[in-house]
C-alpha positions in Angstrom: 0.0 0.0 0.0 1.8 3.1 -1.2 0.5 6.3 0.3 -0.2 9.1 -2.1 1.0 12.6 -1.2 -2.2 14.0 -2.6 -4.7 11.8 -0.7 -5.4 12.5 3.0 -4.7 9.8 5.5 -6.8 8.8 8.5 -5.5 7.5 11.8 -6.8 4.0 12.6 -6.5 2.5 16.1 -7.0 -1.1 17.3 -6.7 -1.2 21.1 -7.0 -5.0 21.2 -3.9 -5.4 18.9 -2.1 -2.4 20.4 -1.7 -0.9 17.0 -2.2 2.5 15.4 -1.6 3.4 11.7 -2.6 5.9 9.1 -4.4 4.8 5.9 -5.3 6.6 2.8 -8.9 7.7 3.0 -9.9 5.6 0.0 -8.7 2.4 1.8 -10.1 2.9 5.3 -13.4 1.1 5.0 -12.1 -2.0 3.2 -9.0 -2.3 5.4 -10.9 -1.9 8.7 -13.5 -4.5 7.6 -10.8 -6.9 6.6 -8.8 -6.4 9.8 -11.9 -6.8 12.0 -13.1 -9.9 10.1 -9.7 -11.6 10.3 -8.6 -10.6 13.8 -11.8 -10.0 15.7 -14.4 -12.3 14.2 -16.1 -9.3 12.5 -16.5 -7.3 15.7 -15.8 -3.6 15.1 -12.7 -3.3 17.4 -10.3 -1.5 15.0 -11.7 1.9 14.0 -11.0 5.4 12.9 -9.6 7.4 15.9 -12.9 8.5 17.6 -11.8 12.2 17.8 -11.2 12.2 14.1 -14.4 10.4 13.3 -16.3 13.0 15.3 -14.6 15.8 13.4 -15.3 14.2 10.0 -19.0 13.7 10.9 -19.2 17.4 11.9 -17.6 18.4 8.6 -19.9 16.2 6.5 -23.0 17.5 8.4 -21.9 21.1 7.9 -21.2 20.4 4.2 -24.7 19.0 3.8 -26.2 22.0 5.7 -27.5 19.7 8.4 -26.1 21.9 11.2 
């Protein structure tokens, strides 16, 4: 997985595995799903850093004029 300089990356955290990494935005969903399926029986353990997820949700809601 080569990171593109032009694509934003998102911090991903898995507390059970004790890992944290950054993934290109376009790869987040598929990579998280694969990790959680393979390592945690499909349970959503690894996820986008909660603080970043909240910020992204706020930005999307603002962009859609929901706020």
